[in-house]
TORVEXNU-995870 format. One record per atom (N, C-alpha, C): residue number from 1; residue in one letter; atom name; y, x negated, z negated. Coordinates in Angstrom, 2 decimals. Example, Ala and Ser with C-alpha at 12.3 -4.5 7.8 and 13.67 -1.06 7.14 Angstrom:
% TORVEXNU-995870
- num/residu/atome/y/x/z
- 1/A/N/-5.69/-13.19/-7.80
- 1/A/CA/-4.50/-12.30/-7.80
- 1/A/C/-3.30/-13.20/-7.80
- 2/S/N/-2.25/-12.85/-7.08
- 2/S/CA/-1.06/-13.67/-7.14
- 2/S/C/0.03/-12.90/-7.87
END
This chain:
% TORVEXNU-995870
- num/residu/atome/y/x/z
- 1/G/N/-15.50/-0.77/-0.82
- 1/G/CA/-15.41/-2.10/-1.35
- 1/G/C/-14.56/-2.14/-2.61
- 2/S/N/-14.57/-3.26/-3.23
- 2/S/CA/-13.82/-3.45/-4.48
- 2/S/C/-12.40/-3.91/-4.19
- 3/L/N/-11.57/-3.86/-5.22
- 3/L/CA/-10.20/-4.36/-5.09
- 3/L/C/-10.21/-5.85/-4.79
- 4/D/N/-11.11/-6.59/-5.41
- 4/D/CA/-11.21/-8.03/-5.14
- 4/D/C/-11.54/-8.28/-3.67
- 5/E/N/-12.44/-7.48/-3.10
- 5/E/CA/-12.79/-7.62/-1.69
- 5/E/C/-11.60/-7.30/-0.79
- 6/A/N/-10.86/-6.25/-1.15
- 6/A/CA/-9.68/-5.89/-0.36
- 6/A/C/-8.63/-7.00/-0.43
- 7/C/N/-8.42/-7.56/-1.60
- 7/C/CA/-7.46/-8.66/-1.75
- 7/C/C/-7.88/-9.88/-0.94
- 8/A/N/-9.16/-10.21/-0.98
- 8/A/CA/-9.67/-11.36/-0.22
- 8/A/C/-9.52/-11.12/1.28
- 9/A/N/-9.81/-9.91/1.75
- 9/A/CA/-9.67/-9.60/3.17
- 9/A/C/-8.21/-9.68/3.60
- 10/F/N/-7.30/-9.17/2.76
- 10/F/CA/-5.87/-9.22/3.09
- 10/F/C/-5.41/-10.67/3.16
- 11/E/N/-5.81/-11.47/2.17
- 11/E/CA/-5.39/-12.87/2.16
- 11/E/C/-5.96/-13.63/3.35
- 12/A/N/-7.21/-13.35/3.71
- 12/A/CA/-7.81/-14.02/4.87
- 12/A/C/-7.08/-13.65/6.16
- 13/A/N/-6.63/-12.42/6.26
- 13/A/CA/-5.95/-11.96/7.48
- 13/A/C/-4.50/-12.41/7.57
- 14/T/N/-3.83/-12.56/6.40
- 14/T/CA/-2.39/-12.81/6.42
- 14/T/C/-1.96/-14.14/5.81
- 15/G/N/-2.82/-14.74/4.99
- 15/G/CA/-2.44/-15.95/4.26
- 15/G/C/-1.64/-15.66/3.01
- 16/V/N/-1.48/-14.38/2.66
- 16/V/CA/-0.71/-13.96/1.49
- 16/V/C/-1.66/-13.36/0.46
- 17/A/N/-1.60/-13.87/-0.77
- 17/A/CA/-2.47/-13.36/-1.83
- 17/A/C/-1.78/-12.21/-2.57
- 18/P/N/-2.38/-11.02/-2.57
- 18/P/CA/-1.81/-9.90/-3.34
- 18/P/C/-1.84/-10.20/-4.84
- 19/T/N/-0.92/-9.57/-5.56
- 19/T/CA/-0.85/-9.69/-7.02
- 19/T/C/-1.49/-8.46/-7.64
- 20/K/N/-2.41/-8.68/-8.59
- 20/K/CA/-3.06/-7.55/-9.23
- 20/K/C/-2.02/-6.70/-9.94
- 21/G/N/-2.13/-5.39/-9.75
- 21/G/CA/-1.20/-4.44/-10.36
- 21/G/C/-1.80/-3.83/-11.60
- 22/G/N/-2.14/-2.56/-11.53
- 22/G/CA/-2.69/-1.89/-12.68
- 22/G/C/-3.52/-0.69/-12.26
- 23/A/N/-3.93/0.08/-13.26
- 23/A/CA/-4.76/1.26/-13.02
- 23/A/C/-3.90/2.51/-12.91
- 24/H/N/-4.36/3.44/-12.11
- 24/H/CA/-3.75/4.77/-12.02
- 24/H/C/-4.61/5.67/-12.91
- 25/K/N/-4.29/5.68/-14.20
- 25/K/CA/-5.09/6.39/-15.19
- 25/K/C/-5.28/7.85/-14.83
- 26/G/N/-6.52/8.29/-14.88
- 26/G/CA/-6.85/9.66/-14.58
- 26/G/C/-6.95/9.98/-13.10
- 27/L/N/-6.66/9.00/-12.24
- 27/L/CA/-6.72/9.22/-10.79
- 27/L/C/-7.84/8.41/-10.14
- 28/G/N/-8.52/7.57/-10.92
- 28/G/CA/-9.70/6.87/-10.44
- 28/G/C/-9.48/5.62/-9.63
- 29/T/N/-8.24/5.13/-9.54
- 29/T/CA/-7.97/3.96/-8.71
- 29/T/C/-7.21/2.89/-9.49
- 30/H/N/-7.21/1.69/-8.93
- 30/H/CA/-6.35/0.60/-9.40
- 30/H/C/-5.81/-0.12/-8.18
- 31/N/N/-4.84/-1.03/-8.38
- 31/N/CA/-4.17/-1.59/-7.22
- 31/N/C/-3.82/-3.06/-7.35
- 32/A/N/-3.40/-3.59/-6.21
- 32/A/CA/-2.77/-4.90/-6.10
- 32/A/C/-1.60/-4.69/-5.15
- 33/I/N/-0.57/-5.52/-5.26
- 33/I/CA/0.61/-5.34/-4.42
- 33/I/C/1.01/-6.64/-3.73
- 34/V/N/1.74/-6.47/-2.63
- 34/V/CA/2.33/-7.60/-1.90
- 34/V/C/3.80/-7.26/-1.70
- 35/A/N/4.69/-8.06/-2.27
- 35/A/CA/6.13/-7.83/-2.15
- 35/A/C/6.58/-8.06/-0.71
- 36/L/N/7.54/-7.24/-0.27
- 36/L/CA/8.12/-7.37/1.07
- 36/L/C/9.56/-7.84/0.95
- 37/G/N/9.74/-9.11/0.69
- 37/G/CA/11.09/-9.66/0.55
- 37/G/C/11.69/-9.31/-0.79
- 38/G/N/13.00/-9.45/-0.87
- 38/G/CA/13.68/-9.14/-2.11
- 38/G/C/15.01/-9.84/-2.20
- 39/A/N/15.57/-9.82/-3.40
- 39/A/CA/16.91/-10.35/-3.61
- 39/A/C/17.02/-11.84/-3.28
- 40/E/N/15.94/-12.60/-3.47
- 40/E/CA/15.99/-14.04/-3.25
- 40/E/C/16.38/-14.40/-1.81
- 41/D/N/15.90/-13.61/-0.83
- 41/D/CA/16.21/-13.96/0.55
- 41/D/C/17.43/-13.22/1.08
- 42/G/N/18.01/-12.33/0.25
- 42/G/CA/19.23/-11.64/0.61
- 42/G/C/19.09/-10.59/1.70
- 43/S/N/17.85/-10.30/2.08
- 43/S/CA/17.65/-9.42/3.23
- 43/S/C/17.86/-7.94/2.94
- 44/C/N/17.69/-7.52/1.70
- 44/C/CA/17.80/-6.08/1.47
- 44/C/C/18.10/-5.74/0.02
- 45/G/N/18.94/-6.52/-0.59
- 45/G/CA/19.32/-6.19/-1.96
- 45/G/C/18.22/-6.52/-2.95
- 46/A/N/18.07/-5.67/-3.96
- 46/A/CA/17.15/-5.96/-5.05
- 46/A/C/15.69/-5.79/-4.68
- 47/S/N/15.37/-4.94/-3.70
- 47/S/CA/13.97/-4.71/-3.40
- 47/S/C/13.79/-4.21/-1.98
- 48/C/N/12.84/-4.79/-1.29
- 48/C/CA/12.48/-4.32/0.05
- 48/C/C/11.25/-3.43/-0.02
- 49/G/N/10.63/-3.36/-1.15
- 49/G/CA/9.41/-2.57/-1.28
- 49/G/C/8.18/-3.45/-1.34
- 50/Y/N/7.03/-2.83/-1.11
- 50/Y/CA/5.77/-3.55/-1.24
- 50/Y/C/4.67/-2.83/-0.48
- 51/L/N/3.63/-3.58/-0.17
- 51/L/CA/2.38/-3.01/0.32
- 51/L/C/1.49/-2.82/-0.90
- 52/E/N/0.74/-1.73/-0.93
- 52/E/CA/-0.15/-1.46/-2.06
- 52/E/C/-1.58/-1.38/-1.55
- 53/L/N/-2.44/-2.19/-2.14
- 53/L/CA/-3.87/-2.14/-1.85
- 53/L/C/-4.52/-1.33/-2.96
- 54/L/N/-5.30/-0.31/-2.59
- 54/L/CA/-5.95/0.57/-3.56
- 54/L/C/-7.46/0.45/-3.45
- 55/A/N/-8.13/0.65/-4.58
- 55/A/CA/-9.60/0.70/-4.61
- 55/A/C/-10.01/1.58/-5.77
- 56/L/N/-11.24/2.10/-5.70
- 56/L/CA/-11.78/2.84/-6.83
- 56/L/C/-11.84/1.89/-8.03
- 57/D/N/-11.51/2.39/-9.19
- 57/D/CA/-11.49/1.59/-10.40
- 57/D/C/-12.78/1.81/-11.19
- 58/P/N/-13.68/0.82/-11.21
- 58/P/CA/-14.95/1.00/-11.91
- 58/P/C/-14.78/1.20/-13.42
- 59/A/N/-13.62/0.83/-13.97
- 59/A/CA/-13.39/1.01/-15.41
- 59/A/C/-13.13/2.48/-15.76
- 60/Q/N/-12.82/3.30/-14.78
- 60/Q/CA/-12.56/4.72/-15.04
- 60/Q/C/-13.85/5.51/-14.83
- 61/Q/N/-14.70/5.42/-15.84
- 61/Q/CA/-15.99/6.12/-15.81
- 61/Q/C/-16.07/7.08/-16.99
- 62/P/N/-16.59/8.27/-16.84
- 62/P/CA/-17.03/8.79/-15.56
- 62/P/C/-15.85/9.00/-14.63
- 63/R/N/-16.13/9.02/-13.35
- 63/R/CA/-15.09/9.16/-12.34
- 63/R/C/-14.32/10.47/-12.57
- 64/P/N/-12.98/10.42/-12.52
- 64/P/CA/-12.20/11.65/-12.67
- 64/P/C/-12.57/12.67/-11.60
- 65/E/N/-12.37/13.94/-11.91
- 65/E/CA/-12.66/15.00/-10.93
- 65/E/C/-11.79/14.84/-9.69
- 66/R/N/-10.53/14.48/-9.91
- 66/R/CA/-9.60/14.28/-8.81
- 66/R/C/-9.37/12.78/-8.64
- 67/V/N/-9.81/12.22/-7.51
- 67/V/CA/-9.60/10.80/-7.22
- 67/V/C/-8.46/10.70/-6.23
- 68/W/N/-7.47/9.90/-6.58
- 68/W/CA/-6.24/9.77/-5.81
- 68/W/C/-6.47/9.24/-4.41
- 69/M/N/-5.71/9.76/-3.46
- 69/M/CA/-5.67/9.28/-2.07
- 69/M/C/-7.03/9.35/-1.37
- 70/A/N/-7.91/10.26/-1.80
- 70/A/CA/-9.24/10.44/-1.19
- 70/A/C/-10.02/9.12/-1.12
- 71/M/N/-9.87/8.32/-2.16
- 71/M/CA/-10.48/6.99/-2.17
- 71/M/C/-12.00/7.02/-2.09
- 72/E/N/-12.63/8.08/-2.52
- 72/E/CA/-14.09/8.12/-2.41
- 72/E/C/-14.53/8.07/-0.95
- 73/S/N/-13.83/8.78/-0.07
- 73/S/CA/-14.18/8.74/1.36
- 73/S/C/-13.84/7.39/1.96
- 74/V/N/-12.77/6.76/1.49
- 74/V/CA/-12.41/5.43/1.97
- 74/V/C/-13.46/4.42/1.55
- 75/A/N/-13.87/4.47/0.28
- 75/A/CA/-14.85/3.53/-0.24
- 75/A/C/-16.21/3.71/0.42
- 76/A/N/-16.53/4.94/0.83
- 76/A/CA/-17.82/5.20/1.46
- 76/A/C/-17.97/4.44/2.77
- 77/R/N/-16.86/4.10/3.41
- 77/R/CA/-16.93/3.34/4.67
- 77/R/C/-17.29/1.88/4.44
- 78/G/N/-17.07/1.39/3.19
- 78/G/CA/-17.53/0.06/2.81
- 78/G/C/-16.70/-1.12/3.29
- 79/E/N/-15.54/-0.89/3.87
- 79/E/CA/-14.73/-2.00/4.34
- 79/E/C/-13.25/-1.70/4.11
- 80/P/N/-12.47/-2.72/3.77
- 80/P/CA/-11.03/-2.50/3.60
- 80/P/C/-10.40/-2.08/4.93
- 81/R/N/-9.46/-1.12/4.86
- 81/R/CA/-8.75/-0.72/6.07
- 81/R/C/-7.48/0.02/5.70
- 82/L/N/-6.55/0.10/6.65
- 82/L/CA/-5.31/0.83/6.46
- 82/L/C/-5.61/2.32/6.58
- 83/V/N/-5.19/3.08/5.57
- 83/V/CA/-5.43/4.51/5.58
- 83/V/C/-4.13/5.26/5.80
- 84/T/N/-3.08/4.86/5.11
- 84/T/CA/-1.80/5.53/5.23
- 84/T/C/-0.69/4.57/4.84
- 85/W/N/0.52/4.95/5.11
- 85/W/CA/1.66/4.15/4.69
- 85/W/C/2.85/5.07/4.47
- 86/A/N/3.81/4.56/3.72
- 86/A/CA/5.03/5.32/3.44
- 86/A/C/6.20/4.35/3.41
- 87/H/N/7.39/4.88/3.66
- 87/H/CA/8.60/4.06/3.66
- 87/H/C/9.75/4.90/3.15
- 88/T/N/10.52/4.34/2.26
- 88/T/CA/11.72/5.00/1.77
- 88/T/C/12.92/4.17/2.21
- 89/P/N/13.57/4.55/3.30
- 89/P/CA/14.68/3.75/3.80
- 89/P/C/15.92/3.84/2.92
- 90/A/N/16.52/2.71/2.66
- 90/A/CA/17.74/2.69/1.84
- 90/A/C/18.89/3.39/2.55
- 91/R/N/18.87/3.39/3.89
- 91/R/CA/19.96/3.99/4.66
- 91/R/C/19.78/5.49/4.87
- 92/G/N/18.68/6.05/4.48
- 92/G/CA/18.40/7.46/4.73
- 92/G/C/17.46/7.60/5.91
- 93/L/N/16.70/8.67/5.92
- 93/L/CA/15.67/8.88/6.92
- 93/L/C/16.25/9.01/8.33
- 94/E/N/17.35/9.73/8.49
- 94/E/CA/17.94/9.91/9.82
- 94/E/C/18.38/8.58/10.42
- 95/A/N/19.02/7.74/9.60
- 95/A/CA/19.47/6.44/10.09
- 95/A/C/18.27/5.56/10.45
- 96/C/N/17.22/5.63/9.66
- 96/C/CA/16.02/4.86/9.95
- 96/C/C/15.37/5.32/11.26
- 97/A/N/15.28/6.64/11.46
- 97/A/CA/14.71/7.19/12.69
- 97/A/C/15.55/6.79/13.90
- 98/A/N/16.88/6.80/13.76
- 98/A/CA/17.77/6.41/14.86
- 98/A/C/17.58/4.93/15.21
- 99/A/N/17.44/4.08/14.20
- 99/A/CA/17.21/2.65/14.44
- 99/A/C/15.88/2.44/15.13
- 100/A/N/14.86/3.18/14.72
- 100/A/CA/13.54/3.07/15.35
- 100/A/C/13.62/3.51/16.81
- 101/A/N/14.32/4.61/17.08
- 101/A/CA/14.47/5.11/18.45
- 101/A/C/15.22/4.09/19.32
- 102/A/N/16.26/3.47/18.75
- 102/A/CA/17.02/2.46/19.48
- 102/A/C/16.17/1.26/19.83
- 103/A/N/15.16/1.00/19.01
- 103/A/CA/14.25/-0.13/19.24
- 103/A/C/13.08/0.26/20.15
- 104/G/N/13.05/1.55/20.60
- 104/G/CA/12.01/1.96/21.52
- 104/G/C/10.87/2.75/20.92
- 105/Y/N/10.94/3.08/19.64
- 105/Y/CA/9.88/3.87/19.00
- 105/Y/C/10.38/5.27/18.75
- 106/W/N/9.66/6.25/19.24
- 106/W/CA/10.01/7.65/19.01
- 106/W/C/9.10/8.21/17.94
- 107/A/N/9.67/8.57/16.80
- 107/A/CA/8.89/9.09/15.68
- 107/A/C/8.69/10.60/15.76
- 108/G/N/9.31/11.23/16.73
- 108/G/CA/9.19/12.69/16.85
- 108/G/C/10.19/13.40/15.95
- 109/R/N/10.06/14.70/15.88
- 109/R/CA/10.97/15.49/15.03
- 109/R/C/10.23/16.10/13.89
END
């Protein structure tokens, strides 16, 4: 699907409209983002991070040899979906894993 379709699906599911980002030049994709809090609510300093919605970028033709995040296989399925996620904890990975374990989630070693 297209980035517009992914944004519409995300907004329909959450009520939050993603903001169009930009192109990943030479990697065949473009994005939209959804901010996860920030300085205004005081919850985590200057930035809590963001969710990134990716799609193949039709403006990057011909398609680059290397397409970022295996997006061709994702697009072949024809529907927006969660493929992967990442998190950079401000407190450090060990502290984040300990907090997750205390809350009942075991991330393994």
